N, C-alpha and C positions, 0 to 999 in steps of 0.2 A: 279638663280645660278650665280656664279661669272664667267665671261668669258672675254676674250680679243677678239677684233674685229676691222675691218676697213670698211669704206664705200667708200673710194677712194684710189687709188694707190699713192705712194709717199714715202718719207723717213720714216723710222720706227718711229722715235721720233715725227713725225708730224701726222701720220695717225692712229697709233695703240692706242686704248683706252681700259681700263679695267673697267668693271662695271657690273651691274646686268641685266641679260636677262632671259626670261622665261625658265624654266626647261622642256626639251623635254620628250615626252612619246613614248615608242616604239609601232610601229604598227605591223601588221601581218608579221611574218618572221624576226622581228628585235629584237635586244637586246639593253639595255641601259647600258653603261659602266660608272661607277663612276671613273673618270679619276684621277690618281695620278701623272703621269708624261706625259709630252707632248714633243715630239722631234721636233727640228727645223732643216729643211733640206735646201740646196741651192734652191731647187724648190719653197719652201715656201717664201723664201726671194725674189726670182725673180718675183713671182706672185704679192706679196705685193708692190714691187718696180715698177711694170708696164712693165717688160720685156715681159710678156706673152700677154700684151694688156693694153693700157692706161686706159681703163674703166673696172672695176671689172665686172665679169659675173653675179653677184647677188647684190642686194641692200646693203646687209651687209654680210660680210664674217668672220666667226670664223676660223682662219687659222690652219694649221698643219695636215698632214695626219697620222703621226705616234704618237702613244701614248700607254699607258698601265694603267691598273686599275683592277677593279673588277666589274663583271656584277651584277647589283642590281635590274634589272627588265627585263622581257621578254614579247614579244607580242604573239598573237595567233600563234600557230603552232610551237613554240619553246619550247623545253623540259624545264620544271621548274627546273630540276636538274642543269641547267647552272647558276642559281642564286648563287652567291658566288664564281664563278670561276674566277681565276686570268687570265687575257688575255692581248694580245697585238693586235694592230690594223694595218690595211693597207688600203690605199686609202680613209681615212676618209674625206679628204677635196678635193678629186679629182672629179670634176664635181658636187660637192655638196657645199652648203654654210656653212655647220657646221662641223668644224674639232675638234681637240682634245684640243685646247687652252681654255678649259672650264671645269667646274666641272663635267659635264655630256655630253656624246655624244651618239646619237642613230645611229645604223648601221645595215645593213643586217647581220644576225648572222654569215655568213661565213667570214665576215671581222673582227671578234673578235676571235682570235686564242688562244687556251689554252697555257699558259706559264708554262713550266715544273717547278716542285718544285726545289728550290735551285737557280733559276735564278732571280736575283734582278729585281724588277719592273722597276727601272730606265733603266736597260739594255733592257727591253721590248720596251721602247720608241725609240730604235735605230735599230729596225729590219725591219720594213715595207719597207723602201726605202734602207738604207745602206746594210743590210745583204741580202735581197732578190736580190738586184741589183748585189752584189758581187757573190752570188751563181749562178745566171743565166749567168753572164759573164764568169764564170769559166766552167760551165757545158754544155753550149749550143754547138751545132754542134760537138758532139762527145766528148766534155770534154778535159781534159789536161793530161790524163794518159800517162806517159812517155815523156811528152813534156817540153820544156823550155818556161817559161812565163815571160814577163815583165809587171809588174803592175805599171802604172804611178800614182804618188801621193800616195805612200804607207803608209803615216801617216794620210791620210784623212779617213772620215767615211766609204766610200766604200772600198778604197784601203787596209785599215787595215784588214777588213774581207776577202778581196780577196786573200791576201797573205796566210792567214790561210787556207782558203777553197781550194786554189790551192794545198797546201801541203797535206791536208787531202784527196783530190781526186786524188792524185798520180802523181803530177807534178814532173818531174825529176830535174828541176832547177827553182827556183823562184828568179827573179831579181826585183828590184824596184827603182824608182826615188824619191828623196826628195830634200828639199831646205835648210836644216839646220842640225847640229849635233843632236839636240834634236829630230827632226823628224826621223833621222837615227836610233836613239836608239829605238824608238817605232817600226819601221819597222823590226829591227833585232829581237826584242822581239816577234814579230808576226811570225817570222820564215823565213824571207828572207835570201837567201844564200849570196846575195851581194846587197849592197845599193849604189846607184850612186847619187851623188850630182849634179843635172843638172845645178846649177848656177856656178859650179867650174870645171866640168869635161866635156869632149867630150863624151856624152852618147853613140852615135852609135859606136865610136871607142872602148869604154870600153865594150859594149855589144859584139862586135865582138871578143874581146880578151877573154871574159869569155865563149864564145860559140865555140871556136876553129875556128873563122873566118866565121862561118856559119850564125849567126843571130838567133834571137829567133823564136820559132814556133808560139807563140801567144802574142799579146799585149792586155792588158785590159786597155782601154783608158778613162781617166777622162776629157781630154781637147783636142779634135781633132784640133782645131784652133791653139793652142799654140804648139802642138807637131807633126804637120803634117810632116814636112821634117825630123825631128828626127825619127819618126816612120817608114817612108819609108826606111831610111838607116839602121835601127836596125832590121827590119824583114828579115827573110830568104826568098828566092824564094818560092812561094806557101804558104807563111805564112798567119796567120789569125789575123785580126785586129777587135777586139770586142769593139765597141764604145758606151758608155752610156752618154757622156757629151761633151760639147763644150762651150768655153767662149763667143762665138758669134754665132748667128743663121745661118749665111751664110758663108760657107767655100768652096772656090774654090779648086777643086781637080785636081792635075796634072795628066792627063790621061796617058802620056807616061811612067813615072816612075812606076806607079801602074800596068799598063798592062804588061810591059816587065818583071816584077817580079811575075806576076800571083797572085797578092795579093788579097785575099778575105776580103772584109770589111762588117762586120755585125753591123748594127745599131739596138738599141732597147731602149725602155723606160719602166721602170718597171711598170708604171701605166697601160700599155697596154699589159701586158703579156697575151697570150691566156690561156684558161682554163687548158689545159694540162700542159703547162710550169709553170703556177701558182701553180697548185696542186703539181707538182714535187718539186718546190722550197720550198713550205710550209712544205711538208713532210720531206725533207732532212734537212732544217734548224732546224725544231723541233727536229729531231733525234740528230743533233749535239749539240743542247742546252741540251737535256736530258742527253747526255753523258758528259756534262761539257767540250766539246772540243773547245769552242770558248772563246777568250778573248774579253772583251768589253772595248773600249777606250772612256771614257766620259771625255771631256775636261772641261766642266763647268756645274754646277747645280745651277740654279737660280730660284727664286720664280716667279710665274705668273706675279706679278706686274712689274717685270723687263723684260718683253718680248721684249721691244724695245732694251735693252742692248744685249739680246740674239741674236736678228736679226743682230745687228751691228757686233757682234763677227763672225757670220757666213758669213755675207756679206763682211767683211774685210779680211777674210781668216786667222784670227788670232788664231782661236781655233785649238788646236792640237787634233782633234777628234770630237766627237758628243757633241752637246749642248742640254741640256734638261731642261725643266721647271717643278718645283714641283708645282702641281696644288692644291692638297688637302692633 
């Protein structure tokens, strides 16, 4: 099969190669997906670049956890009726050496989720990390019904879904931050009530003005390191800070400002959702897809041979949305 892989960490153009590798065979409880689209996420880029560790955890890694395609073979214990099913994947390359940047990927059958009819396969490659992260950030700890929410990075892969899902789950007010007029347009189309340009505006002051001086009830945070002081100032007392990302691994937290406002900080990574939270996210995202309730923002569609260019787009923050590779 045709596949992209790397054997050492480093710059995408230097370590990623595309060539022929053995086609995998599904074992008991597994399915094989004939991949059509592979999604590139920041975590894929960080792992390949060495941020998660200078040495890869496996001798050869086929990257990318997200993807979509059609099941073409199943192992023992899996219903034969799943052959021919359109699916999207989650955690394909998490703790495993074989992700979706290949013509075929073998997975435990639970990690290949039926894609509702009418949802394009390329959109399916944007769900495993962006959509599930957005759903959990909105729904965790009682959700956002009747609350005001600030989504940082509202034009990004997660943020764009989070704006929509917050509205769909009953948020009273959805605010978001962006860095350009083009990103502002995307966030507005997703349903944000107000869009704040963090490069040109005083975000906490504007948030206070928009919330009657109170501050927002919840922040959904893409980069804790970059937005730490801004977030403390923008949250109301007893506010909720749901953090799924940071530009650096170590973030000193100012104890006094956090404790005097009784701020609750929730950290999570979508790869490690517990079984109950995972099942809830899968069920509700599937329901939203079936209803046609979600917009999918795909910034770039590239062939597998241009995987290094795709990584560069994600790594440089230049893509206004998700980057996907057409595999087959």
